[in-house]
N, C-alpha and C positions, 0 to 999 in steps of 0.2 A: 759839862755844864752849860755850856752855851746852848747845845742843842737841846736839853731839858727845859730852858729858858724859853727857847723859840718854839717849842711843842705846847708849853704851857700857855702862852699868848695866843698861839693860832685856835689852842682848843677854847680859850675866852671868846676869842674876836668868833667864832663860828658859833657858840652857843648865844652870844648877843646878837648874832645877825640872825639866827633862826627864831629867837624871841621875836625880833623885830617883824619877821615875815609874818610870824603866827599872828601878831597882834593886827598887821593889817590885814591879813584874810579874814581875821575875827570880824573887823570892821565892815568887810566887805560882804560880809554873809549877812550881817545883820540890816544890811541897806535893803530897799527895794529891790524891784527887779527892772528898774529904771536905768541901771547901768553901774559901773563899778567908777569910784571917784579916780581921780589921777593919783598915782602913787609918788611921793616925793622921796627921794634918798637923803639921809642925814649923812652929807659929806665929811662931817666931824669923824665919823666913825673911820673914814678913808685917811684921815692925818695920821701921819708914825708917831708913836710915843718916844718920851723922850726918858729911856733906861739907862742911858749911859753904858751902853755893853760895847762889845768889840765890833768895829766897822764891818766885819763879815756877816752880821745879822741882816744887813741891808739885803742881801739877797733874799733873806727868808722873807721879809718884809714885802719885796717887789712882789715875791710869789704869792705872798698872802693878798695882796692888792688885785692880782689878776685872778685869784680865785673868788674875792669878793665881787669883782667886775661880772664872771661869768655867773656867779648867783644872781646878781642885778638882773643880768640879761635872761635868765631862766624864770624870774620871777616875773619881768615883765612878761615874757612869753606865756606864761601861766595866766597872766592877768587879762591877756588878748584871748587866749584859748577860754577861759571863763567867761568873756562878753560876747564871743562868737556861739558858745553854747547857750548863753540866756537867748542871743536872738535866735538860733533853732528852735528853742524851747517856745518862744512865742510864736514864730512861724507854725511849729505842729500844734500849738494849743488852737491857732486861727484856722488850720485845717482841720482840726477836730472838731471846732463848733461848727463849722461849715457842713463838715461832714453829719453831723446830728441834726442838721437843718434840711438835709437832702431828703428826698423821697425815694422809695425803694425802686419803685417803677420808672421813675425820672433816671436813676442811677443805672438801671438794667437797660433803658430804652438809649442811654446815652453810651453806655460801654459796649452793648451789642453792635452797632455800625462800626465802631473803632476796632473790635477783634475781627469782624466778618472783613473789613476793609483789609487789616493787616494779613488775614489769612489768604483773602483773595490775591494780594500782591506776592504772598509767598507762593502760592499755587502759579501765578503767573510766571516767576521767577524759576520754579521747579520745571514748568512746561518748555520754557526758554532753553535751559540748561539740557532737557530732554532732545529738543530738537537738535541741540549744537552736538550733542552726544552722536545723535543718529547721523546728522551730515557729516561729522568728523570719521565716524565709522565707515559710513559709505566711500567718503575719500581714501581712508585706508586701504580700503577693499579692491577700488580702483588702482591706486598706486602699487599695492601687491600684484594685481593682475599685470600692470603694465611691466613690473620688473621681472615677473615669469615671463612675458612675452620676449623682453630684451636679453634676458639668460637663454630662452629657447634659440633666439637668433644669434647671440653669441657661440651658442655651443654648435650650430649649424654652419657658422663661419670657421668655428675652429676645426670642423670634419672637413670642411671645402678646403681650408689650408694644408691639412694634415695630406689628403687626397692630392692636391696639387705640388707639395713637397715631395710625395711619393712618386708622383708622374715626372717630375724635374729631375729626380734621382735616374729614373729608368730612362728617361730620354738623355742625361748626360752620360749614364754607361753606353747607350746606343750611339751617341757623338763621339765618344773616346774610341768606342770600337770602330766606327767608320774612319776615324781620323788615323787610327794605327792600320787599317787596311789602305787606306790612300798611301800613308808613308810607304807600307809595304809594295803597293803596285807603283809608286814613283822609283823606290828602289830596283825593282824589277825592271820599270822602263829604262832607267840608267843604265842597269846591269846588259840589257838586249842592245841598247844604243852602242854601248862600247863595244860589246860583241861584234855587231855590224860593222862598226868602224874597224874592227880587228880584223874580221873575214875580209872586209873590202881590201883592206891593206895588203892581207895576205893573197887575194886571188889577184890583186895587180901586180904584186911582187913574183907571185906564180906566172902569170902571163908575161912579165917581163923577162923572167929567167927563161921561159919556154922560147920566146922570141931571141932573146939573145943567144940561148943555145941552137935553136934553130938556124940563127944566122953564122954563129961560128963553128957550127958542125960541117966537117968536111966528109963527105961519103966518097969512098974509094971501092970503086965497083972494076971488078973484073969483067970485063966485057967481051964479049966476042967482038972481035972487030969486023967479023963479018957483016954483023947487024948494024943497021943506022938506028941508034937510038936519040931519043930526044929530051935529054935532062933537064932542061929549062921548063918544059911542061910538066915534065914530073914533080919537081920542086914547087913550080906554082899551085897545082893541085892539092900537094900536101898541106903546103901553107895555106890555101883556102881551108881544107878540112880543118886545121887547128886552130885557125880565125873563128870560122864558125862555131867550133866546140868551145871556143872561150867565150865568144859572144852569147850563146846559149848561158852558160854558166853565170855569165854577169847578169844576163836577164832575168833569169831564174832568182839569184840572190837578191837582185833589186826588188823583184816582184814579192819574195818573201818579205825583205824588209818593209816594204810600203804596206802591205797587208798586216804584218805586225805592229807598224807603226799606227796604221788607222785603227786595228783593233785596239790598241793600248790608247789612243784619243778618245775613241768611243767611250770605253772603260773609265777613262778619266773625266770625261765630260759627263757621264752618268753619276760617278761619284761625287764630281762637283756641284751638279744640281741637288743631289742629296744634301750634299753639305750645306750648299745655299738654304733648303729648306729647313735643313736641322738649325742652321745660325738662326732663321727667320721663326722657327717654334720656338727657340731658346728666349730670342728677343721679346716675344711674345707673352712666353711664360713670364718674362722678369718683369715685364709692364703688368700682366696680371698679378703677379705676387707682390709687386710696390703698391697695387691699387687696393689688393685684399689686405697688407699691412696697415696702409692709411685708413681702410674703412674699419678693421679691427681696432686701431688706435682711436678713431671716433666713436665706437661702439663702447671701448671701455672707458671713455671720457663721458660717454652717456650714462653708461651704468653707474661709473662714480659719482657723476651729478645726480641720479635717480636716488643712488643709496643714502647721500648727503640729505637729499629733499625728503626721502622717507624717514630718515634719522630725525630731520627737523621736525616733518610732520607729525612723528611719534611723540617728540619731545614736547612739541607745542599742544599735542591732543592731552598727553599725561598732565601737563600744567594746567591746562584749561578743566580736565577731568579734577584734577586735586584741588584747585582753585573751586569749582562747582561743588565737590564735595565739601570743602571747608566753609562754603557759604550754607549749603544746606545743613551742615550740623549747627552754625553759629544761628542760624533761623529755626532751626528746631529747638535750640537750647533757649532763644530769645521766646519761642512760641510756650516751651514748658515753663519758662518763667512767668510769662503772661498769665499762664493757666494758673501757676501756684500764687501768684499775686491776687488772681481774682477770687480764689479759693480762699486765701486769708482774707481779703477784704469780706467776703461773704460771711465767713466765719465771725469776724470781729463785729460785722452788721447783726448777725444773728445773736452774739453775746450782748450787743448793746441793746436789741429790741427785746432779748429775754429779761435784761437788767431793768429797761423800761415798764415791762408788763409787771414785774415784781414790785417795783416802786408803785406802779396804779394800783395794785393790790392792796399793798401796805397803806396809800394815802386812802382808798376807800374803805379799807378797814377801819381806820383812826376816825374816819368822818362817822362811821355807822357808830363806833365806840363812842365817839363825842355826842352824837346825836341820841343815844341810848341813854346815857349819863343824864343827857339834859331832860329827858324825858322822865328819868326815875327821879331826879330832884325835883321837876315839877308835879310828880304823881301821876303821869300819864304812863298807861301800858298799852301801847298799840298791839296790834297783832305781829305776827311774826311777817318780818320782812325778808325776802329773797332778793339777793342782788346777784347779778352775773356780769361780769365784766370780760367778754371773749376779745379776744386779739389774734387775729390769726393774719399770719405775714408770711409771705413767701418770696423767695428770691431765686432766681436762676441764670444761668448763663450759657446761650447756645452759640453753635458756631464754633466753640474751641474744642469740641471733643468730649464734654462732661457738661453734668447739671447736678445743682445741688437744691434742694429746699428746706424749709423749717416751719414750724408755726407754733402758737401757744395759746391757750385759752384757759380762763379760770372763773370758778363762780364759788359763792360762799352765801351762808344764810345766818341770820340773827334774830335771836328770840331774847327777850329780856328776861333776865334770871337764869337764863339758859347757857348752854355752851355755843359759842361763835367758832365757826367751822370754816375753814377755807380750803378749798380742793382745787388742785391744778391739773392741767391734762395728764400728769406724768402718773397721778394717782396716787401721789404721796401726800402726807399731813403732817403738819409740824404745828407749834404751839405757841412759839413766841413771835407776835408780829413785830418787835423791835430788831429782829434779826434782820441784817443786809442779805439780799438776794445776791448771789455770785454767777449769774449769768445764765440759770435754768428756770424754767417755768413751772416749778414746784410751788405748792400753796402752803398757807401756814394755819396753824390750829391753835388758839387760845381761847382757855376758860375765862367768861367773863364774869365777875363778882360785882356784886352792889356796893 
């Protein structure tokens, strides 16, 4: 029940508010264009009614107040909008009166420099954008050539590095083989030295043994006592022979040992020189490899920097090209809009001139009719009068890529007691002179009666 009562109250208040708004709008429409008077809100309508209902109805009343405030705000905005539209209407009427007072030739002369200047500025912007595009294309080609050059140099350095690595591997194999040969020769030298020491000790032992055997040997000889033998001389001779044999063997062994040692030393020196040369070559190759690696790193950095610069240049070129295309599209759209606006203004001007021509024809027709009636009332019958009203107007717009033209002419003749004909340049005839022209240059035909 409370909800029904609150709904009825809201409906009643809304209907009252709408009736009040309609009354205010009616008063505003009846007034002149000078402006809409200030609207006053009846605050008594916002006061709550004492209906002695449940206290919960206060929420509904608060909502109603908020709705009424919103409607008041909307009403005030509508009033402001009506005032703004009236101001715009006055501005448009002023513009219309000014346009009616303007001459076609002056309008055309005033519009042509504007459009020509606008078109020249657009062309300059287009030429600037074309020059920027050519410059960016040349820079892009130069950067691509530079990148190709660096790529070729990088490939050459990679090939050199591969060749150097292969040579290093081969030299390392040779060094390993030379080192193994040196180790084998050193082992042979050690074995030969040990063998020489062994043979030396053996020979010394044999000599000592022979000497001890000779010294310990007692020779028993059965001699003929009849002979006189010198045993001491014989022993000395044998001893001298054995000593000579031992010395010869020792000298031969020492000579053989010295020759072998000299050969081994020469061979070791040669291998040492080869080893030193190989070590020098290896160190040189290591320095070359390090230098090539540093150059490769610098070339890689340069390539990465160039790729980054190329990507940035391409991105900047794409952005500049997109901006240029967007500006060109905007300029073309503005140019097309200007052309459409100019065509619309020319059409409106043509319609206005056609209307003016038709009105001139009607005025001349009414004037001649009045003169004819006056002559008829006074009893005078003049000869046939021929009236020609020729109005040729033309308008055109150049420099924007299109042109328009229009023209109108009319002529009519009058004879007392005869038929009044008015013919326009379109070749059609009509009879009602009171008919208003709708923007064409067609003429009017009417029968004149006494």
